[in-house]
C-alpha positions as a Markdown table, in Angstrom:
| # | Residue | x | y | z |
|---|---|---|---|---|
| 1 | Met | -64.0 | 96.4 | 98.1 |
| 2 | Asn | -65.7 | 99.7 | 97.5 |
| 3 | Asp | -64.0 | 102.6 | 95.7 |
| 4 | His | -63.2 | 104.4 | 99.0 |
| 5 | Ala | -61.5 | 101.3 | 100.4 |
| 6 | Ala | -59.6 | 100.7 | 97.2 |
| 7 | Lys | -58.4 | 104.3 | 97.1 |
| 8 | Lys | -57.0 | 104.0 | 100.7 |
| 9 | Ser | -55.6 | 100.5 | 100.3 |
| 10 | Ser | -51.9 | 100.1 | 99.6 |
| 11 | Ser | -52.4 | 96.7 | 98.1 |
| 12 | Gly | -54.7 | 97.8 | 95.3 |
| 13 | Pro | -56.4 | 95.5 | 92.8 |
| 14 | Leu | -53.3 | 93.7 | 91.7 |
| 15 | Arg | -51.7 | 90.8 | 93.6 |
| 16 | Asn | -48.3 | 92.5 | 93.0 |
| 17 | Leu | -46.6 | 94.9 | 90.7 |
| 18 | Glu | -45.4 | 92.1 | 88.4 |
| 19 | Glu | -49.0 | 91.7 | 87.1 |
| 20 | Trp | -48.9 | 95.3 | 85.7 |
| 21 | Asp | -45.4 | 94.8 | 84.3 |
| 22 | Asp | -46.6 | 91.6 | 82.5 |
| 23 | Phe | -49.6 | 93.4 | 81.1 |
| 24 | Val | -47.5 | 96.2 | 79.7 |
| 25 | Lys | -45.1 | 93.8 | 78.0 |
| 26 | Asp | -48.1 | 92.0 | 76.4 |
| 27 | Arg | -49.7 | 95.2 | 75.2 |
| 28 | Tyr | -46.7 | 96.9 | 73.8 |
| 29 | Ala | -44.2 | 94.3 | 72.6 |
| 30 | Ala | -45.6 | 94.1 | 69.1 |
| 31 | Thr | -45.2 | 97.8 | 68.5 |
| 32 | Glu | -41.5 | 97.8 | 69.0 |
| 33 | Ser | -40.0 | 100.9 | 67.4 |
| 34 | Ala | -36.5 | 101.3 | 68.8 |
| 35 | Thr | -33.8 | 101.7 | 66.3 |
| 36 | Thr | -31.3 | 99.4 | 67.9 |
| 37 | Pro | -31.9 | 95.7 | 68.5 |
| 38 | Val | -31.8 | 94.7 | 72.1 |
| 39 | Thr | -30.4 | 91.6 | 73.7 |
| 40 | Val | -33.6 | 90.1 | 74.9 |
| 41 | Ser | -34.3 | 87.5 | 77.5 |
| 42 | Pro | -32.7 | 84.2 | 76.7 |
| 43 | Asn | -35.8 | 82.4 | 77.9 |
| 44 | Lys | -38.3 | 84.2 | 75.6 |
| 45 | Lys | -38.6 | 85.3 | 72.0 |
| 46 | Lys | -39.7 | 88.8 | 71.4 |
| 47 | Glu | -42.9 | 87.8 | 69.7 |
| 48 | Glu | -43.8 | 85.7 | 72.8 |
| 49 | Phe | -44.2 | 88.7 | 74.9 |
| 50 | Arg | -47.6 | 89.5 | 73.3 |
| 51 | Asn | -50.6 | 87.3 | 72.9 |
| 52 | His | -53.0 | 89.3 | 70.7 |
| 53 | Asp | -56.0 | 87.1 | 71.5 |
| 54 | Ala | -55.5 | 87.2 | 75.3 |
| 55 | Gln | -57.9 | 89.3 | 77.3 |
| 56 | Ala | -56.5 | 91.4 | 80.2 |
| 57 | Arg | -57.1 | 89.9 | 83.5 |
| 58 | Ala | -59.9 | 91.3 | 85.7 |
| 59 | Cys | -57.4 | 92.6 | 88.2 |
| 60 | Val | -55.6 | 94.6 | 85.6 |
| 61 | Lys | -58.9 | 96.1 | 84.4 |
| 62 | Glu | -59.8 | 97.0 | 88.0 |
| 63 | Phe | -56.4 | 98.6 | 88.4 |
| 64 | Tyr | -56.9 | 100.8 | 85.4 |
| 65 | Arg | -60.5 | 101.6 | 86.5 |
| 66 | Leu | -59.2 | 103.0 | 89.8 |
| 67 | Asn | -56.2 | 104.7 | 88.0 |
| 68 | His | -58.4 | 106.5 | 85.5 |
| 69 | Thr | -61.1 | 107.4 | 88.1 |
| 70 | Tyr | -58.8 | 109.0 | 90.7 |
| 71 | Gln | -55.9 | 110.4 | 88.7 |
| 72 | Thr | -57.3 | 114.0 | 88.5 |
| 73 | Arg | -55.3 | 117.1 | 88.0 |
| 74 | Asp | -56.0 | 118.1 | 91.6 |
| 75 | Phe | -54.7 | 114.7 | 92.8 |
| 76 | Val | -51.5 | 115.0 | 90.8 |
| 77 | Leu | -50.8 | 118.5 | 92.1 |
| 78 | Glu | -51.5 | 117.4 | 95.6 |
| 79 | Lys | -49.1 | 114.4 | 95.3 |
| 80 | Lys | -46.3 | 116.6 | 93.9 |
| 81 | Lys | -46.6 | 118.9 | 97.0 |
| 82 | Glu | -46.6 | 115.9 | 99.3 |
| 83 | Phe | -43.7 | 113.9 | 97.9 |
| 84 | Leu | -41.4 | 116.2 | 95.9 |
| 85 | Ser | -40.1 | 117.9 | 99.0 |
| 86 | Arg | -38.2 | 114.6 | 99.4 |
| 87 | Asn | -38.0 | 114.8 | 103.2 |
| 88 | Arg | -38.9 | 111.2 | 104.1 |
| 89 | Met | -35.4 | 109.7 | 104.4 |
| 90 | Lys | -31.9 | 109.7 | 103.1 |
| 91 | Met | -30.4 | 106.5 | 101.7 |
| 92 | Gly | -28.0 | 105.4 | 99.0 |
| 93 | Val | -29.0 | 103.9 | 95.7 |
| 94 | Trp | -28.1 | 100.3 | 96.5 |
| 95 | Glu | -29.8 | 100.8 | 99.9 |
| 96 | Ala | -32.9 | 102.0 | 98.1 |
| 97 | Met | -32.9 | 98.8 | 95.9 |
| 98 | Gln | -32.8 | 96.7 | 99.1 |
| 99 | Tyr | -35.5 | 98.8 | 100.6 |
| 100 | Leu | -37.7 | 98.3 | 97.5 |
| 101 | Asn | -37.2 | 94.6 | 97.8 |
| 102 | Gln | -39.9 | 94.6 | 100.5 |
| 103 | Leu | -42.4 | 94.7 | 97.6 |
| 104 | Val | -41.7 | 91.0 | 96.7 |
| 105 | Asp | -44.9 | 88.9 | 96.8 |
| 106 | Asp | -44.1 | 85.2 | 97.3 |
| 107 | Ser | -47.6 | 84.3 | 96.1 |
| 108 | Asp | -47.0 | 85.5 | 92.6 |
| 109 | Pro | -47.5 | 82.4 | 90.4 |
| 110 | Asp | -45.6 | 83.8 | 87.4 |
| 111 | Thr | -42.3 | 84.9 | 88.8 |
| 112 | Asp | -40.4 | 84.8 | 92.1 |
| 113 | Leu | -37.8 | 87.4 | 91.0 |
| 114 | Ser | -37.2 | 90.2 | 93.5 |
| 115 | Gln | -37.3 | 93.9 | 92.7 |
| 116 | Ile | -33.5 | 94.0 | 92.7 |
| 117 | Glu | -33.3 | 91.1 | 90.3 |
| 118 | His | -35.6 | 92.9 | 87.8 |
| 119 | Leu | -33.5 | 96.1 | 88.0 |
| 120 | Leu | -30.3 | 94.1 | 87.5 |
| 121 | Gln | -31.8 | 92.2 | 84.5 |
| 122 | Thr | -32.7 | 95.5 | 82.9 |
| 123 | Ala | -29.3 | 97.0 | 83.6 |
| 124 | Glu | -27.4 | 93.9 | 82.5 |
| 125 | Ala | -29.2 | 93.8 | 79.2 |
| 126 | Ala | -28.1 | 97.4 | 78.6 |
| 127 | Arg | -24.6 | 96.6 | 79.7 |
| 128 | Arg | -24.4 | 93.6 | 77.3 |
| 129 | Asp | -25.3 | 95.9 | 74.5 |
| 130 | Glu | -22.4 | 98.2 | 75.5 |
| 131 | Arg | -24.7 | 101.1 | 76.3 |
| 132 | Pro | -23.0 | 104.1 | 78.0 |
| 133 | Arg | -22.4 | 103.8 | 81.7 |
| 134 | Trp | -25.0 | 106.5 | 82.6 |
| 135 | Phe | -27.6 | 104.5 | 80.5 |
| 136 | Val | -26.8 | 101.3 | 82.4 |
| 137 | Leu | -27.1 | 103.1 | 85.7 |
| 138 | Thr | -30.5 | 104.6 | 84.6 |
| 139 | Ala | -31.7 | 101.2 | 83.8 |
| 140 | Leu | -30.7 | 100.1 | 87.2 |
| 141 | Ile | -32.6 | 102.8 | 89.0 |
| 142 | His | -35.6 | 103.3 | 86.7 |
| 143 | Asp | -38.2 | 101.6 | 89.0 |
| 144 | Leu | -36.9 | 102.9 | 92.4 |
| 145 | Gly | -39.8 | 105.3 | 92.5 |
| 146 | Lys | -42.0 | 102.3 | 93.4 |
| 147 | Val | -40.9 | 102.9 | 97.0 |
| 148 | Leu | -44.0 | 105.1 | 97.0 |
| 149 | Cys | -45.9 | 101.8 | 97.6 |
| 150 | Leu | -44.0 | 101.4 | 100.9 |
| 151 | Trp | -45.2 | 104.8 | 102.1 |
| 152 | Gly | -48.8 | 103.9 | 101.8 |
| 153 | Glu | -49.5 | 104.9 | 98.2 |
| 154 | Pro | -52.0 | 102.6 | 96.3 |
| 155 | Gln | -50.7 | 100.9 | 93.2 |
| 156 | Trp | -52.9 | 102.9 | 90.9 |
| 157 | Ala | -50.9 | 106.0 | 92.1 |
| 158 | Val | -47.6 | 104.4 | 91.6 |
| 159 | Val | -47.6 | 102.3 | 88.4 |
| 160 | Gly | -49.6 | 102.2 | 85.1 |
| 161 | Asp | -49.3 | 104.0 | 81.8 |
| 162 | Thr | -49.0 | 107.7 | 82.4 |
| 163 | Phe | -50.9 | 110.5 | 80.6 |
| 164 | Pro | -51.4 | 114.3 | 80.8 |
| 165 | Val | -54.0 | 115.6 | 83.2 |
| 166 | Gly | -55.7 | 119.0 | 82.6 |
| 167 | Cys | -56.4 | 118.3 | 78.9 |
| 168 | Ala | -58.4 | 115.8 | 76.8 |
| 169 | Trp | -57.4 | 112.1 | 77.2 |
| 170 | Ser | -56.2 | 110.4 | 74.1 |
| 171 | Asp | -58.4 | 107.5 | 73.0 |
| 172 | Lys | -55.1 | 105.5 | 72.6 |
| 173 | Ile | -54.7 | 105.4 | 76.4 |
| 174 | Val | -55.3 | 101.9 | 77.6 |
| 175 | Phe | -58.9 | 101.3 | 78.9 |
| 176 | His | -59.8 | 104.8 | 77.9 |
| 177 | Glu | -63.5 | 104.2 | 78.7 |
| 178 | Phe | -62.8 | 104.2 | 82.4 |
| 179 | Phe | -62.1 | 108.0 | 82.3 |
| 180 | Gln | -65.9 | 108.5 | 82.2 |
| 181 | Ala | -65.9 | 108.2 | 86.0 |
| 182 | Asn | -63.1 | 110.7 | 86.5 |
| 183 | Pro | -64.3 | 114.1 | 87.9 |
| 184 | Asp | -62.1 | 115.9 | 85.4 |
| 185 | Ser | -64.5 | 114.6 | 82.7 |
| 186 | Arg | -67.0 | 117.2 | 83.9 |
| 187 | Val | -64.5 | 120.1 | 83.7 |
| 188 | Pro | -65.0 | 121.6 | 80.2 |
| 189 | Gln | -61.6 | 123.2 | 79.9 |
| 190 | Tyr | -59.9 | 119.8 | 80.7 |
| 191 | Gln | -61.7 | 118.2 | 77.9 |
| 192 | Thr | -60.2 | 120.3 | 75.1 |
| 193 | Arg | -57.2 | 119.4 | 73.0 |
| 194 | Leu | -54.9 | 121.8 | 74.8 |
| 195 | Gly | -56.7 | 122.1 | 78.1 |
| 196 | Val | -54.7 | 124.3 | 80.5 |
| 197 | Tyr | -51.6 | 124.1 | 78.3 |
| 198 | Glu | -50.3 | 125.9 | 75.2 |
| 199 | Glu | -49.3 | 124.5 | 71.8 |
| 200 | Gln | -45.8 | 122.9 | 71.9 |
| 201 | Cys | -45.3 | 124.2 | 75.4 |
| 202 | Gly | -42.9 | 121.4 | 76.3 |
| 203 | Leu | -43.6 | 118.4 | 78.5 |
| 204 | Asp | -41.7 | 120.0 | 81.4 |
| 205 | Arg | -44.8 | 122.3 | 81.7 |
| 206 | Val | -47.3 | 119.4 | 81.5 |
| 207 | Asp | -48.6 | 117.5 | 84.5 |
| 208 | Leu | -48.7 | 113.8 | 83.9 |
| 209 | Ser | -50.6 | 111.3 | 86.0 |
| 210 | Trp | -48.8 | 110.7 | 89.3 |
| 211 | Gly | -46.5 | 107.7 | 89.7 |
| 212 | His | -43.0 | 106.3 | 90.1 |
| 213 | Asp | -41.6 | 107.9 | 86.9 |
| 214 | Glu | -42.1 | 111.4 | 88.1 |
| 215 | Tyr | -40.9 | 110.7 | 91.6 |
| 216 | Ile | -37.6 | 108.9 | 90.6 |
| 217 | Tyr | -36.9 | 111.7 | 88.0 |
| 218 | His | -36.9 | 114.3 | 90.8 |
| 219 | Val | -34.8 | 112.1 | 93.1 |
| 220 | Ala | -32.1 | 111.5 | 90.5 |
| 221 | Lys | -32.2 | 114.5 | 88.1 |
| 222 | Asp | -29.3 | 116.4 | 89.8 |
| 223 | Tyr | -26.9 | 113.5 | 89.2 |
| 224 | Leu | -27.6 | 112.2 | 85.7 |
| 225 | Pro | -27.5 | 113.6 | 82.2 |
| 226 | Glu | -30.6 | 115.0 | 80.5 |
| 227 | Glu | -31.0 | 111.9 | 78.3 |
| 228 | Ala | -31.5 | 109.9 | 81.6 |
| 229 | His | -34.0 | 112.5 | 82.8 |
| 230 | Tyr | -36.3 | 111.6 | 79.9 |
| 231 | Met | -35.8 | 107.9 | 80.3 |
| 232 | Leu | -36.8 | 108.1 | 84.0 |
| 233 | Arg | -39.6 | 110.6 | 83.7 |
| 234 | Tyr | -41.4 | 109.2 | 80.6 |
| 235 | His | -40.7 | 105.5 | 80.5 |
| 236 | Ser | -44.4 | 104.8 | 81.4 |
| 237 | Phe | -45.7 | 107.5 | 79.0 |
| 238 | Tyr | -46.7 | 104.9 | 76.5 |
| 239 | Pro | -49.4 | 107.0 | 74.8 |
| 240 | Ala | -46.6 | 109.3 | 73.6 |
| 241 | His | -43.5 | 107.1 | 73.0 |
| 242 | Arg | -45.4 | 104.1 | 71.6 |
| 243 | Glu | -48.7 | 105.5 | 70.2 |
| 244 | Gly | -47.3 | 108.9 | 69.0 |
| 245 | Glu | -49.9 | 110.9 | 70.9 |
| 246 | Tyr | -49.6 | 114.3 | 72.5 |
| 247 | Gln | -47.2 | 115.6 | 69.9 |
| 248 | His | -48.9 | 119.0 | 70.1 |
| 249 | Leu | -47.7 | 119.4 | 73.7 |
| 250 | Met | -44.1 | 118.5 | 73.0 |
| 251 | Ser | -41.4 | 120.9 | 72.0 |
| 252 | His | -38.9 | 120.1 | 69.3 |
| 253 | His | -36.4 | 119.3 | 72.0 |
| 254 | Asp | -38.9 | 116.8 | 73.6 |
| 255 | Arg | -39.4 | 115.0 | 70.3 |
| 256 | Glu | -35.6 | 114.7 | 69.8 |
| 257 | Met | -35.1 | 113.4 | 73.4 |
| 258 | Phe | -37.8 | 110.8 | 73.1 |
| 259 | Tyr | -35.3 | 108.8 | 71.0 |
| 260 | Trp | -33.8 | 107.9 | 74.4 |
| 261 | Val | -37.1 | 107.0 | 75.9 |
| 262 | Arg | -37.8 | 104.6 | 73.0 |
| 263 | Glu | -34.3 | 103.2 | 73.2 |
| 264 | Phe | -34.7 | 102.5 | 76.9 |
| 265 | Ser | -38.2 | 101.0 | 76.6 |
| 266 | Gln | -36.9 | 97.9 | 74.9 |
| 267 | Tyr | -34.7 | 97.0 | 77.9 |
| 268 | Asp | -37.6 | 97.5 | 80.3 |
| 269 | Leu | -39.9 | 95.4 | 78.3 |
| 270 | Tyr | -37.8 | 92.6 | 77.1 |
| 271 | Ser | -35.1 | 91.9 | 79.7 |
| 272 | Lys | -37.3 | 90.0 | 82.1 |
| 273 | Ser | -36.1 | 86.4 | 82.4 |
| 274 | Ser | -36.4 | 83.4 | 84.7 |
| 275 | Glu | -32.6 | 83.4 | 84.7 |
| 276 | Arg | -31.7 | 85.0 | 88.0 |
| 277 | Pro | -28.9 | 87.5 | 88.2 |
| 278 | Asn | -26.5 | 87.0 | 91.0 |
| 279 | Ala | -27.0 | 90.2 | 93.0 |
| 280 | Glu | -24.1 | 89.8 | 95.3 |
| 281 | Ala | -21.6 | 89.0 | 92.5 |
| 282 | Leu | -22.8 | 92.0 | 90.5 |
| 283 | Arg | -22.9 | 94.3 | 93.5 |
| 284 | Pro | -19.3 | 95.5 | 93.4 |
| 285 | Tyr | -19.6 | 96.6 | 89.7 |
| 286 | Tyr | -22.8 | 98.4 | 90.3 |
| 287 | Glu | -21.7 | 100.1 | 93.6 |
| 288 | Asp | -18.7 | 101.4 | 91.7 |
| 289 | Leu | -21.0 | 102.7 | 88.9 |
| 290 | Ile | -23.3 | 104.3 | 91.5 |
| 291 | Arg | -20.4 | 106.1 | 93.2 |
| 292 | Glu | -19.4 | 107.5 | 89.8 |
| 293 | Tyr | -22.6 | 109.5 | 89.7 |
| 294 | Phe | -24.3 | 109.6 | 93.1 |
| 295 | Pro | -23.2 | 110.7 | 96.6 |
| 296 | Ala | -23.4 | 108.1 | 99.4 |
| 297 | Lys | -26.8 | 109.3 | 100.5 |
| 298 | Ile | -29.6 | 111.1 | 98.6 |
| 299 | Ala | -32.9 | 112.6 | 99.7 |
| 300 | Trp | -36.1 | 110.6 | 99.2 |
């Protein structure tokens, strides 16, 4: 597949989104920094989520090659205009979870869990740890932005570690070398420490690479507390909340609120298990929780 075909394809270089999720778990599990222990998967010890000697699969490298090549500042601004009007459809949160379930790939050799089951595992782990109800609900919906895949977006524009565009890329970003092919590498202003931004301008003024984090943040922000906003918008911003990069773009408030991003990350990383949640049995609890915060239908 040539670059043009890969850019237009909705299937992308990964067989399914689980391959990216697995890679993230392997890469970041050993750098756990959350302050509160999480109830991890009953099938796996925390240290088993990372094999330091393992090499990333070719499909993951190809994913990041495409991601780092095509995630330009112009691309991000174009996608915000295209999707943040949220005029594609109206549906409820549980309905959106069922809609997202279309992304299940039965050929996945590592897991046959559905998207709903992954969301429920994450939420149930937070619920077992007696997190606040808004926190549990945020865990439930955090990946719903992946519906972008169902609207023709390639995987490299939906998942992957996020990073600022319009300024120099940190060398802590995974597969940093692939940025050499990005057209922004030839824009001198974009290759400075601050780029188009100002010192400590605040992340709300910074454009991150486009993906499901930014999209679900805009879908849900009117209904959840600010702590949830940070959890949704920045849960894939690993260069910041795991590697400590881009502090110079953050406000003091951002740095305080990233406590919640780190607290949430442990549930997203470690809740995956082969033990299947019973979606229908759990549905009444979560539909009640959803009604507490969301109207029956919201704009997507």
